[in-house]
C-alpha positions, 0 to 999 in steps of 0.5 A: 500500500502506498502509505507514503503517498497517501493524499485523498480525504473524506469520511464516508460522506457523513451528513455534515459532508453531504451538506457541505458538499451539496451546497457547492455542487451546483456552482461547481457544475455550472463553472466546471471549476475546482473548489477550494483552489484559493485556500492556500493563497488566502491562508496566513503563511504561518498556518500554511507551513508545517513547523518541524516541531509538529512532525512527531508525537511526544514520546510516552512518559510512564505515569501513574505506575503504569507499565504500558499506556492505556489507549481509549478509542471512542465511538458514538453509538448512532454513527461513527466513521468506520475507518476512523474507529477500527484502523487506529484500534487495530494498529495500536492493538497489533503493535502490542505496545499499549492496552487499547480499549474500544468505548461507546458513548452508551450501552449497546452496539456502536454503528460504524458507517458504512456497513458494520456494527461493533459491540464495544468493551466498555462505555464512557461511564464504565471506563471512568468507573474502572479507570478513574485516573483516565487514559493516556491517549484518547482517539476521537473519530468522526461522529455524525453531525448531530453529535459533534456538539454532544455535551456529555461527549465534550465534557468527557473529552475535557475531563480526560485531557485534564487527567493527562490524556493526549487527545488524538482526532481522526479526520473530522473527529477534529470537530468534536475536539475543537468544540470541546475547546482542546485545540484552542491556541494549538495547531491542528488539521482535519478533513479538507471538506470542513476546512472553511467551517473549522476556520470560521467556527474556531479561529483560535486554532491554527489550522494547518494544511498540507499535513497528514497529522499534526502533533502539538503538545497534548493534542494530535490531529489527522487529515481525512480518513486514510490519514488514520494509518500514518497517525496511528503508526506515529502514535505507536512510535511515540509509545513503543519506539521506532522499532515497534512502529517499523515492525507494525508497519511491515506486518500491515503493509506500510513503508512509512508514516510520513506526514507529507501531504498535498491537501490542496489537490482535493477539490470538487470539480465538474467530474466529481459532481457528475459522478456523485449525481450519477452514482447516487441517483441514476445507477442502481445499487448492487448489495454486496456481502463479505463472508467473515468468521472469527479472526477476520482482519478488522483493518482490511475489512474496515478499509474495504467496507468503507471504500465500497460504501462510498461508491453509492453503488455498492452497499456492502456489509458482512455476512456471518453465521448468526446474528451473534457476530464474530470476533475480529483479529484484534478482539473487536466483536463485529456485528452485521449491519442492521437490518440484515441484507437477506438477499444480496446481489453478490459476494465479495471476498476480503483481501487476504494480503497485508491489511493496508493493501486492501484499500488498493485492492478495493479501488482496483475492483471498483474501477473495474466494476464502475469505472475510473471516475467512481474509483477517483471519487472514492479515493478523493473521499478517503484522501488517498493515493495522489497517483491513482487518478492518473492510471 
């Protein structure tokens, strides 16, 4: 997988992104001009450049008599971005350098969009009861629009930060972290589609372009969906050292975790508008299922489900032997989407190679099924692969 070249961003078109983009579609279609093209010129130079001090997450310092850090990955029950949640969890768990726990805001399954549900190990409340001194790191994925200002979640994030946790936002998890006030006076980044919104709503944050992740003291943030991979490997390096990160990257199929990035290439032009309209309204859906069993590679599964779900032509979910679900390779309890797809149109076999390569594999198959424009649309949404659109 081309981890060192990643650069396309999105989240599986969450409601906030759909609203943000749909307001721009008509203008883009009429003018046939890319949007966001002037962002770099409009930005203060101090924000456009990434200082070298933000390239690395500060090494973990043992505290509270812990021999290993505790990493909490939180999700909002009604809707959390799939890759944002599963990929950081899987990478940290695979590294073995920390105790990683999956949390939900409330009891019951966590809905990961698109196409999956997870039964987490704890809720925010039960985690607080069992770990009153808090986590060492809290990873915050993108939530649905109506939850980025949830008072209970924002209060919990502020409390964890006050207890000493480093808060790490993935993609538009930056909205919730910013709303909690934790980016105020810090450098941060996020999904390209919400760039203007973040700058407008949180002018006290130095929003940085052209990076896949930014570390500034006890807050870390990453760009769009695929940036979950390099920032998670950087977190492994901070907790366990470069050798641990190298071993984890090699097992999962990455050659590095640089934060080099060109965010200004992500823009909405006429082709993207036409692809969106055609895939959403003019073409029929093909419901696909991925058969899974205990031990399924959760990272490869998340990357695959996310990619196909973004086409708007391939609603895709897992198929298991019973509604009870299966245990993933890194200990997540996976449940099929609700409601179940009883009569799928086809079966999709999960990539069996290094986990990160699943995204390339999915994009290649999407290109074969639906054409290069659909593959480009998905890659744009996931902020991935600068060279992919040139194939």
